[in-house]
C-alpha positions in Angstrom: 0.0 0.0 0.0 1.3 3.5 -0.9 1.0 5.7 2.2 -1.1 8.8 1.8 0.9 12.0 1.7 -1.9 14.6 1.4 -0.7 17.5 3.7 -4.0 17.4 5.6 -3.1 13.9 6.8 0.4 14.6 7.7 1.5 15.3 11.3 3.7 18.3 11.8 7.3 18.0 13.0 6.5 19.8 16.3 3.6 17.5 16.9 5.8 14.4 16.4 8.3 15.8 18.8 5.7 16.3 21.5 4.4 12.8 20.9 7.8 11.4 21.5 8.2 13.1 24.9 9.2 11.1 27.9 6.1 10.2 29.9 7.5 7.2 31.8 9.7 7.9 34.8 11.8 4.8 34.1 12.6 5.9 30.6 13.8 9.3 31.8 15.9 7.8 34.5 17.6 5.5 32.0 18.2 8.2 29.5 19.7 10.6 32.0 21.6 7.9 34.0 20.0 8.9 37.3 20.4 7.2 40.6 17.9 4.5 40.8 17.4 5.1 44.5 15.3 8.1 43.5 13.0 6.1 41.3 10.3 4.9 43.8 9.6 8.4 45.0 9.6 9.7 41.4 7.1 7.0 40.4 4.8 7.9 43.4 4.9 11.7 42.6 4.2 11.1 38.9 1.0 9.3 39.8 -0.3 12.5 41.3 1.0 14.7 38.5 2.2 13.0 35.4 5.7 13.2 33.8 6.1 14.9 30.4 9.5 16.0 29.2 10.3 16.5 25.4 13.4 14.7 24.3 15.0 17.9 23.0 14.7 19.4 26.5 16.0 16.2 28.2 19.0 16.4 25.9 20.1 19.7 27.5 20.2 18.1 31.0 23.5 17.0 32.4 23.4 13.2 32.7 23.8 11.7 36.2 23.3 15.1 37.9 20.1 15.2 40.1 20.8 18.9 40.9 20.9 20.0 37.2 18.6 23.2 37.2 16.7 22.0 34.1 16.2 18.6 35.6 14.9 20.0 38.9 12.1 21.7 37.0 10.7 18.4 35.6 11.8 15.6 37.9 9.1 14.2 40.2 10.4 14.1 43.8 9.2 12.7 47.2 8.9 16.3 48.4 5.8 16.7 46.2 3.9 14.2 48.4 4.4 16.3 51.5 1.4 18.5 52.4 2.6 21.9 53.5 0.5 24.5 55.4 -0.4 27.5 53.2 -0.1 25.5 49.9 -3.4 24.5 48.2 -4.8 23.3 44.8 -5.9 26.7 43.6 -3.2 29.1 44.8 -4.3 32.1 42.8 -8.0 31.5 43.1 -8.5 31.0 39.3 -11.8 29.2 39.8 -13.3 32.2 41.5 -12.5 34.3 38.5 -14.4 32.2 36.0 -16.8 34.6 34.1 -17.9 32.5 31.1 -16.9 29.2 29.5 -13.1 29.3 29.3 -12.7 32.9 30.6 -11.0 34.0 33.7 -11.6 37.7 34.3 -9.4 38.8 37.2 -8.2 42.2 36.1 -10.4 44.9 34.6 -9.0 45.5 31.2 -7.9 42.1 30.3 -9.3 38.6 30.2 -7.6 35.2 30.1 -8.8 32.3 27.9 -8.1 28.8 29.2 -7.6 27.4 25.7 -6.6 23.8 26.6 -5.3 21.6 29.4 -2.6 20.2 27.2 1.0 21.3 27.7 4.3 20.4 26.1 6.1 19.8 29.5 5.0 19.2 33.0 6.9 21.7 35.2 6.7 20.4 38.8 6.0 23.9 40.2 3.0 24.5 37.8 0.4 26.5 39.6 -2.3 24.8 37.5 -1.2 21.2 38.2 -4.5 20.5 40.0 -6.7 22.7 37.7 -10.0 21.1 36.6 -9.6 21.8 32.9 -12.6 19.8 31.9 -14.8 22.3 33.7 -13.1 25.5 32.9 -11.3 25.4 29.6 -12.8 26.6 26.3 -15.6 24.3 25.0 -16.3 24.5 21.3 -20.0 23.8 22.0 -20.1 26.9 24.2 -17.8 29.1 22.3 -20.7 31.4 21.4 -21.1 32.1 25.1 -17.4 32.9 25.4 -17.5 35.4 22.5 -20.8 36.9 23.8 -19.1 37.7 27.2 -16.2 39.4 25.5 -18.5 41.3 23.2 -20.6 42.8 25.9 -17.7 43.5 28.3 -16.3 46.5 26.6 -13.8 47.3 29.3 -11.8 44.3 28.1 -9.2 45.5 25.6 -6.7 42.6 25.8 -7.2 38.9 25.6 -4.5 36.5 26.9 -4.3 33.0 25.5 -3.3 30.6 28.3 -3.8 27.0 29.3 -2.1 24.5 29.6 -0.3 25.8 26.6 -2.2 27.5 23.8 0.4 26.6 21.2 -0.4 22.9 21.6 -3.5 23.7 19.6 -3.2 23.2 15.9 -2.6 26.2 13.5 -6.1 25.8 12.2 -7.7 25.9 15.6 -5.6 28.9 16.6 -6.4 30.8 13.4 -10.1 30.3 14.0 -9.7 31.5 17.6 -7.7 34.6 16.7 -10.0 35.5 13.8 -13.0 35.4 16.2 -11.2 37.6 18.7 -10.2 40.1 15.9 -13.9 40.5 15.1 -14.6 42.1 18.5 -14.3 45.8 18.0 -13.1 47.0 21.4 -10.3 44.4 21.6 -6.9 45.9 20.9 -4.3 43.4 21.9 -3.6 39.7 21.9 -1.2 38.1 24.3 0.0 34.5 24.0 1.7 32.8 27.0 3.6 29.7 25.9 6.6 27.6 26.9 6.3 25.5 23.7 8.8 27.5 21.5 11.4 26.9 24.2 10.8 23.2 24.1 10.1 22.7 20.4 11.2 25.8 18.3 9.7 24.1 15.3 6.3 25.1 16.7 6.7 28.6 15.3 5.5 27.6 11.8 4.9 30.0 8.9 1.2 29.4 9.3 1.3 30.3 12.9 3.3 33.5 12.2 0.8 34.4 9.5 -2.1 33.7 11.9 -0.6 36.1 14.5 0.6 38.9 12.4 -2.4 39.0 10.0 -4.7 39.8 12.9 -5.6 43.5 13.4 -4.8 42.9 17.1 -1.4 44.0 18.4 0.4 40.8 19.4 2.7 39.8 22.2 4.3 36.4 22.8 5.3 35.8 26.4 7.6 32.9 26.7 8.5 31.1 30.0 12.3 30.7 30.5 13.8 30.2 33.9 17.4 29.4 33.1 19.8 30.6 30.4 20.4 27.1 29.3 16.8 26.9 28.1 17.8 29.4 25.4 18.9 27.4 22.3 20.2 28.6 19.0 17.0 27.3 17.2 14.9 29.2 19.7 16.7 32.5 18.8 16.2 31.9 15.1 12.5 31.1 15.3 11.7 34.0 17.7 13.6 36.4 15.4 11.0 35.6 12.7 8.2 36.8 15.0 10.2 39.9 16.1 10.8 40.9 12.4 7.1 40.8 11.9 6.5 43.2 14.8 5.5 40.7 17.5 6.6 41.9 21.0 8.6 39.2 22.8 8.6 39.1 26.6 9.7 36.6 29.2 8.3 35.6 32.5 10.2 33.5 35.0 9.4 31.9 38.3 12.0 32.2 41.1 12.8 28.6 42.0 14.9 27.2 44.8 17.8 25.2 43.3 17.1 26.5 39.7 17.7 30.2 39.5 17.9 31.6 43.0 21.2 33.3 42.7 22.3 36.7 41.4 24.7 35.2 38.8 22.0 32.9 37.4 19.4 35.6 37.1 21.8 38.1 35.6 23.0 35.5 33.0 19.3 34.8 32.2 18.5 38.5 31.6 21.6 39.0 29.4 20.7 35.8 27.4 17.2 36.9 26.9 18.1 40.4 25.7 20.7 39.0 23.3 17.9 36.8 21.9 15.5 39.7 21.4 13.4 39.0 24.4 12.7 41.5 27.2 12.7 40.3 30.8 9.2 41.0 32.0 8.2 39.3 35.3 10.1 37.3 37.9 7.3 35.6 39.8 7.4 34.4 43.4 6.3 30.8 43.5 2.5 30.4 43.4 1.9 28.3 46.5 0.4 25.3 44.9 0.2 22.0 46.7 3.2 19.8 45.9 5.7 22.6 45.1 6.7 23.9 48.5 10.3 22.7 48.0 10.8 25.3 45.3 9.8 28.3 47.4 12.2 31.2 47.9 10.9 33.3 50.9 9.7 36.8 49.9 12.3 38.7 52.0 15.1 36.7 50.4 13.7 37.3 47.0 13.5 41.1 47.6 17.2 41.1 48.7 18.2 39.1 45.7 16.3 41.4 43.3 18.0 44.4 44.8 21.4 42.9 44.2 20.4 42.2 40.6 19.2 45.8 40.2 22.6 47.0 41.3 24.3 45.1 38.5 21.9 45.3 35.5 20.6 48.2 33.5 16.9 48.9 34.2 15.7 47.5 30.9 17.2 44.1 31.8 15.6 44.0 35.2 12.3 41.9 35.4 9.7 43.1 37.9 9.5 41.0 41.0 5.8 40.2 41.5 3.4 38.1 43.5 0.0 36.9 42.5 -2.4 37.4 45.3 -5.9 35.9 45.2 -8.5 38.6 44.8 -6.0 41.4 44.0 -6.9 43.7 41.0 -3.4 43.3 39.6 -0.1 41.6 40.2 1.6 42.8 43.4 4.9 44.4 42.5 7.4 43.9 45.3 10.3 45.9 43.9 
């Protein structure tokens, strides 16, 4: 039989790369030559929140090193199973902000769309690791209700595509979504929050670029990079295509114990971002989600660290240190 090669039946390179991601703890341990003594706890933690690590990301991790900063972000640990006071399953009260199917409306002039529960990687500190996506993400059957809410709420001038990761959606699905949003007169800006270009730079396809830049909405891509080693040469090339088309590129990081909680690491990250055409935007304190307490850097320590970074870097390389407080009308800027 001759295989069908009609483009409509082909799977994109980026989709194949995601499909080949590590999802079994044992496979990741074998690939990275990790101490098998850590395996039972990793298995137990992965039952509560599954493992997902793209092979290209795993290839950047130092083999045999359990303290590698990239590995720490994705390796399930026994610490995740410890219940810690002050940590819960909805740390930023997302569910209280649900205004319509798929819409979180926390802040007056902007609304967030939960486009999907799918993600290209499972970061162990993810503040939505317990999120009930089946209840709160966009439902195609109720999309008219979603659009109706945006149409009648004229104070909303910006829509943020979030998830999960919105770029796990197909180009066709994203084009349909962006076109619908572009038809709402009072919307001015589209913001896409994604980690996928960092994991699989091939995700920035020509069709995706056209989808973004052909919209009348002013577009911003906010990537999520926590460590300079997550910035690859292919990422720089692919993001440069977006920048040339006028898309604003920003980065948000999370301050994580054992990953980027030093002045040297954060300064290197800001320098690496700027040389890649990305402006440092936010440095978030950890959202206190159940299972992630071992990543927390106390606020007082974070403020001191930020002050030291400010003394070294020019202002345009300094991300804002922020905290997301449930019920607040904006991010709380700490310094």
